[in-house]
N, CA, C and O atoms as a GROMACS GRO file, in nm:
protein
  300
    1MET      N    1  14.449  15.536  12.694
    1MET     CA    2  14.452  15.445  12.596
    1MET      C    3  14.366  15.320  12.619
    1MET      O    4  14.281  15.281  12.538
    2ILE      N    5  14.390  15.271  12.715
    2ILE     CA    6  14.328  15.133  12.759
    2ILE      C    7  14.171  15.155  12.757
    2ILE      O    8  14.096  15.074  12.702
    3GLU      N    9  14.122  15.279  12.827
    3GLU     CA   10  13.972  15.301  12.812
    3GLU      C   11  13.929  15.293  12.660
    3GLU      O   12  13.830  15.226  12.632
    4GLU      N   13  13.994  15.353  12.570
    4GLU     CA   14  13.973  15.363  12.438
    4GLU      C   15  13.934  15.215  12.388
    4GLU      O   16  13.830  15.183  12.331
    5GLN      N   17  14.042  15.132  12.423
    5GLN     CA   18  14.013  14.988  12.365
    5GLN      C   19  13.905  14.924  12.423
    5GLN      O   20  13.846  14.836  12.361
    6ILE      N   21  13.864  14.965  12.561
    6ILE     CA   22  13.743  14.884  12.621
    6ILE      C   23  13.628  14.948  12.569
    6ILE      O   24  13.530  14.874  12.560
    7HIS      N   25  13.613  15.057  12.534
    7HIS     CA   26  13.486  15.097  12.469
    7HIS      C   27  13.479  15.118  12.302
    7HIS      O   28  13.395  15.183  12.242
    8LYS      N   29  13.588  15.047  12.246
    8LYS     CA   30  13.592  15.060  12.123
    8LYS      C   31  13.477  14.952  12.052
    8LYS      O   32  13.452  14.844  12.106
    9SER      N   33  13.421  14.990  11.947
    9SER     CA   34  13.321  14.888  11.881
    9SER      C   35  13.396  14.768  11.855
    9SER      O   36  13.517  14.770  11.834
   10VAL      N   37  13.316  14.650  11.857
   10VAL     CA   38  13.379  14.529  11.810
   10VAL      C   39  13.296  14.500  11.687
   10VAL      O   40  13.317  14.391  11.633
   11LEU      N   41  13.210  14.574  11.636
   11LEU     CA   42  13.123  14.525  11.507
   11LEU      C   43  13.203  14.534  11.401
   11LEU      O   44  13.283  14.625  11.382
   12ILE      N   45  13.180  14.419  11.310
   12ILE     CA   46  13.251  14.414  11.186
   12ILE      C   47  13.273  14.542  11.111
   12ILE      O   48  13.384  14.569  11.066
   13LYS      N   49  13.165  14.625  11.097
   13LYS     CA   50  13.175  14.760  11.025
   13LYS      C   51  13.283  14.854  11.072
   13LYS      O   52  13.334  14.945  11.006
   14ASP      N   53  13.316  14.811  11.215
   14ASP     CA   54  13.409  14.916  11.282
   14ASP      C   55  13.560  14.869  11.302
   14ASP      O   56  13.655  14.937  11.340
   15THR      N   57  13.558  14.728  11.264
   15THR     CA   58  13.713  14.673  11.280
   15THR      C   59  13.749  14.634  11.148
   15THR      O   60  13.673  14.623  11.052
   16THR      N   61  13.895  14.610  11.153
   16THR     CA   62  13.978  14.533  11.057
   16THR      C   63  13.971  14.400  11.076
   16THR      O   64  13.914  14.362  11.179
   17ARG      N   65  14.019  14.308  10.991
   17ARG     CA   66  14.016  14.162  11.029
   17ARG      C   67  14.141  14.131  11.131
   17ARG      O   68  14.129  14.050  11.223
   18GLU      N   69  14.250  14.196  11.110
   18GLU     CA   70  14.343  14.204  11.192
   18GLU      C   71  14.292  14.227  11.354
   18GLU      O   72  14.319  14.149  11.445
   19GLU      N   73  14.220  14.342  11.364
   19GLU     CA   74  14.157  14.382  11.495
   19GLU      C   75  14.064  14.242  11.557
   19GLU      O   76  14.077  14.190  11.668
   20ARG      N   77  13.974  14.206  11.451
   20ARG     CA   78  13.885  14.098  11.493
   20ARG      C   79  13.963  13.973  11.550
   20ARG      O   80  13.923  13.905  11.644
   21ILE      N   81  14.082  13.954  11.480
   21ILE     CA   82  14.184  13.832  11.539
   21ILE      C   83  14.207  13.884  11.691
   21ILE      O   84  14.203  13.805  11.785
   22GLU      N   85  14.224  13.978  11.704
   22GLU     CA   86  14.301  14.032  11.831
   22GLU      C   87  14.183  14.037  11.925
   22GLU      O   88  14.208  13.996  12.038
   23ILE      N   89  14.074  14.076  11.903
   23ILE     CA   90  13.964  14.086  11.964
   23ILE      C   91  13.926  13.936  12.043
   23ILE      O   92  13.903  13.920  12.163
   24VAL      N   93  13.926  13.841  11.939
   24VAL     CA   94  13.906  13.686  11.972
   24VAL      C   95  14.006  13.642  12.064
   24VAL      O   96  13.980  13.588  12.171
   25ARG      N   97  14.126  13.667  12.018
   25ARG     CA   98  14.237  13.613  12.096
   25ARG      C   99  14.232  13.676  12.237
   25ARG      O  100  14.234  13.605  12.337
   26ARG      N  101  14.228  13.795  12.242
   26ARG     CA  102  14.202  13.857  12.399
   26ARG      C  103  14.091  13.809  12.475
   26ARG      O  104  14.107  13.768  12.590
   27SER      N  105  13.970  13.811  12.412
   27SER     CA  106  13.867  13.773  12.480
   27SER      C  107  13.874  13.620  12.535
   27SER      O  108  13.814  13.586  12.637
   28LEU      N  109  13.954  13.529  12.455
   28LEU     CA  110  13.976  13.378  12.506
   28LEU      C  111  14.093  13.364  12.596
   28LEU      O  112  14.120  13.255  12.646
   29SER      N  113  14.155  13.458  12.616
   29SER     CA  114  14.280  13.474  12.702
   29SER      C  115  14.404  13.374  12.630
   29SER      O  116  14.477  13.297  12.692
   30CYS      N  117  14.403  13.399  12.487
   30CYS     CA  118  14.500  13.319  12.417
   30CYS      C  119  14.634  13.356  12.444
   30CYS      O  120  14.721  13.269  12.431
   31GLU      N  121  14.671  13.483  12.484
   31GLU     CA  122  14.805  13.511  12.529
   31GLU      C  123  14.874  13.446  12.622
   31GLU      O  124  14.995  13.461  12.642
   32SER      N  125  14.785  13.358  12.693
   32SER     CA  126  14.857  13.269  12.786
   32SER      C  127  14.870  13.113  12.756
   32SER      O  128  14.921  13.029  12.830
   33GLY      N  129  14.806  13.092  12.615
   33GLY     CA  130  14.808  12.962  12.605
   33GLY      C  131  14.674  12.887  12.628
   33GLY      O  132  14.580  12.924  12.699
   34CYS      N  133  14.684  12.774  12.553
   34CYS     CA  134  14.538  12.711  12.566
   34CYS      C  135  14.508  12.648  12.688
   34CYS      O  136  14.395  12.601  12.695
   35GLU      N  137  14.592  12.634  12.802
   35GLU     CA  138  14.541  12.611  12.946
   35GLU      C  139  14.444  12.696  12.994
   35GLU      O  140  14.360  12.649  13.071
   36ASN      N  141  14.438  12.806  12.965
   36ASN     CA  142  14.351  12.922  12.989
   36ASN      C  143  14.232  12.940  12.916
   36ASN      O  144  14.151  13.028  12.945
   37CYS      N  145  14.216  12.857  12.815
   37CYS     CA  146  14.112  12.879  12.733
   37CYS      C  147  13.982  12.787  12.766
   37CYS      O  148  13.994  12.670  12.803
   38SER      N  149  13.854  12.855  12.748
   38SER     CA  150  13.727  12.759  12.774
   38SER      C  151  13.696  12.716  12.676
   38SER      O  152  13.603  12.638  12.701
   39GLY      N  153  13.719  12.716  12.552
   39GLY     CA  154  13.666  12.686  12.436
   39GLY      C  155  13.651  12.532  12.425
   39GLY      O  156  13.543  12.494  12.380
   40CYS      N  157  13.743  12.435  12.459
   40CYS     CA  158  13.749  12.304  12.474
   40CYS      C  159  13.667  12.252  12.576
   40CYS      O  160  13.603  12.150  12.553
   41ALA      N  161  13.659  12.317  12.701
   41ALA     CA  162  13.564  12.283  12.807
   41ALA      C  163  13.407  12.308  12.774
   41ALA      O  164  13.317  12.244  12.828
   42LEU      N  165  13.389  12.401  12.688
   42LEU     CA  166  13.259  12.434  12.651
   42LEU      C  167  13.224  12.351  12.528
   42LEU      O  168  13.124  12.379  12.463
   43GLY      N  169  13.307  12.247  12.493
   43GLY     CA  170  13.244  12.159  12.364
   43GLY      C  171  13.277  12.219  12.223
   43GLY      O  172  13.254  12.149  12.124
   44VAL      N  173  13.329  12.344  12.209
   44VAL     CA  174  13.354  12.406  12.085
   44VAL      C  175  13.487  12.354  12.008
   44VAL      O  176  13.504  12.361  11.886
   45GLY      N  177  13.563  12.310  12.090
   45GLY     CA  178  13.706  12.261  12.016
   45GLY      C  179  13.794  12.385  11.989
   45GLY      O  180  13.815  12.463  12.082
   46ASP      N  181  13.838  12.403  11.888
   46ASP     CA  182  13.921  12.529  11.856
   46ASP      C  183  13.822  12.642  11.854
   46ASP      O  184  13.737  12.650  11.765
   47PRO      N  185  13.834  12.732  11.953
   47PRO     CA  186  13.750  12.851  11.953
   47PRO      C  187  13.755  12.918  11.828
   47PRO      O  188  13.654  12.965  11.775
   48PHE      N  189  13.893  12.923  11.768
   48PHE     CA  190  13.911  13.023  11.666
   48PHE      C  191  13.822  12.979  11.529
   48PHE      O  192  13.787  13.055  11.439
   49LYS      N  193  13.795  12.836  11.539
   49LYS     CA  194  13.706  12.804  11.430
   49LYS      C  195  13.563  12.851  11.444
   49LYS      O  196  13.488  12.875  11.349
   50MET      N  197  13.530  12.864  11.586
   50MET     CA  198  13.370  12.883  11.618
   50MET      C  199  13.371  13.029  11.578
   50MET      O  200  13.275  13.071  11.513
   51PHE      N  201  13.473  13.113  11.611
   51PHE     CA  202  13.474  13.255  11.577
   51PHE      C  203  13.513  13.297  11.438
   51PHE      O  204  13.497  13.413  11.403
   52ALA      N  205  13.564  13.205  11.357
   52ALA     CA  206  13.622  13.220  11.215
   52ALA      C  207  13.507  13.333  11.122
   52ALA      O  208  13.542  13.433  11.059
   53PRO      N  209  13.363  13.279  11.140
   53PRO     CA  210  13.267  13.378  11.064
   53PRO      C  211  13.307  13.533  11.117
   53PRO      O  212  13.340  13.622  11.038
   54TYR      N  213  13.300  13.547  11.232
   54TYR     CA  214  13.312  13.690  11.278
   54TYR      C  215  13.475  13.726  11.218
   54TYR      O  216  13.480  13.830  11.152
   55ILE      N  217  13.572  13.670  11.230
   55ILE     CA  218  13.722  13.697  11.189
   55ILE      C  219  13.700  13.732  11.050
   55ILE      O  220  13.755  13.836  11.014
   56ASP      N  221  13.628  13.665  10.960
   56ASP     CA  222  13.621  13.682  10.818
   56ASP      C  223  13.526  13.770  10.778
   56ASP      O  224  13.504  13.785  10.658
   57GLY      N  225  13.448  13.849  10.888
   57GLY     CA  226  13.345  13.965  10.855
   57GLY      C  227  13.225  13.897  10.812
   57GLY      O  228  13.163  13.959  10.726
   58LYS      N  229  13.182  13.802  10.844
   58LYS     CA  230  13.046  13.743  10.765
   58LYS      C  231  12.957  13.731  10.889
   58LYS      O  232  12.839  13.728  10.856
   59MET      N  233  12.975  13.724  11.008
   59MET     CA  234  12.876  13.717  11.130
   59MET      C  235  12.926  13.773  11.259
   59MET      O  236  13.034  13.741  11.309
   60GLU      N  237  12.829  13.871  11.318
   60GLU     CA  238  12.886  13.937  11.420
   60GLU      C  239  12.892  13.832  11.563
   60GLU      O  240  12.811  13.740  11.575
   61ILE      N  241  12.986  13.856  11.653
   61ILE     CA  242  13.013  13.810  11.768
   61ILE      C  243  12.884  13.768  11.837
   61ILE      O  244  12.879  13.653  11.881
   62ARG      N  245  12.776  13.851  11.852
   62ARG     CA  246  12.671  13.824  11.911
   62ARG      C  247  12.572  13.703  11.836
   62ARG      O  248  12.512  13.613  11.894
   63GLU      N  249  12.574  13.729  11.707
   63GLU     CA  250  12.524  13.604  11.645
   63GLU      C  251  12.584  13.476  11.656
   63GLU      O  252  12.507  13.380  11.668
   64ILE      N  253  12.695  13.458  11.656
   64ILE     CA  254  12.762  13.344  11.699
   64ILE      C  255  12.737  13.303  11.847
   64ILE      O  256  12.712  13.186  11.879
   65ASN      N  257  12.744  13.385  11.917
   65ASN     CA  258  12.713  13.362  12.083
   65ASN      C  259  12.571  13.311  12.080
   65ASN      O  260  12.538  13.214  12.149
   66GLN      N  261  12.496  13.367  12.011
   66GLN     CA  262  12.324  13.315  12.023
   66GLN      C  263  12.311  13.187  11.964
   66GLN      O  264  12.236  13.101  12.010
   67ARG      N  265  12.390  13.167  11.852
   67ARG     CA  266  12.367  13.015  11.794
   67ARG      C  267  12.429  12.916  11.895
   67ARG      O  268  12.383  12.803  11.917
   68PHE      N  269  12.549  12.975  11.960
   68PHE     CA  270  12.618  12.866  12.063
   68PHE      C  271  12.509  12.839  12.175
   68PHE      O  272  12.464  12.728  12.202
   69ARG      N  273  12.469  12.972  12.243
   69ARG     CA  274  12.382  12.934  12.351
   69ARG      C  275  12.247  12.836  12.309
   69ARG      O  276  12.218  12.740  12.381
   70ALA      N  277  12.186  12.863  12.211
   70ALA     CA  278  12.063  12.792  12.132
   70ALA      C  279  12.099  12.658  12.125
   70ALA      O  280  12.013  12.576  12.157
   71SER      N  281  12.211  12.618  12.090
   71SER     CA  282  12.265  12.478  12.074
   71SER      C  283  12.270  12.419  12.194
   71SER      O  284  12.258  12.296  12.200
   72TYR      N  285  12.284  12.478  12.283
   72TYR     CA  286  12.308  12.411  12.435
   72TYR      C  287  12.194  12.437  12.511
   72TYR      O  288  12.192  12.396  12.627
   73GLY      N  289  12.095  12.503  12.463
   73GLY     CA  290  11.982  12.557  12.540
   73GLY      C  291  11.994  12.655  12.640
   73GLY      O  292  11.915  12.664  12.734
   74ILE      N  293  12.094  12.731  12.622
   74ILE     CA  294  12.119  12.832  12.734
   74ILE      C  295  12.057  12.967  12.698
   74ILE      O  296  12.072  13.012  12.584
   75HIS      N  297  11.988  13.035  12.792
   75HIS     CA  298  11.907  13.154  12.752
   75HIS      C  299  11.981  13.274  12.781
   75HIS      O  300  11.932  13.384  12.755
   0.00000   0.00000   0.00000
């Protein structure tokens, strides 16, 4: 079952809103609380706001990450 979750698509077309919330939460280690989150250290503030377009089905994670990297000159 864990393997299925690892290889499951995270594209908007393949996920529900609830699944996207869980994907963001898990990727940010939010189950352990804010002390393990890297969002504030990276200057994005609340990372859920940064990934809101993905959660709402408007923009893929890849696009959000590309914009973030571009804004900091990261290639």
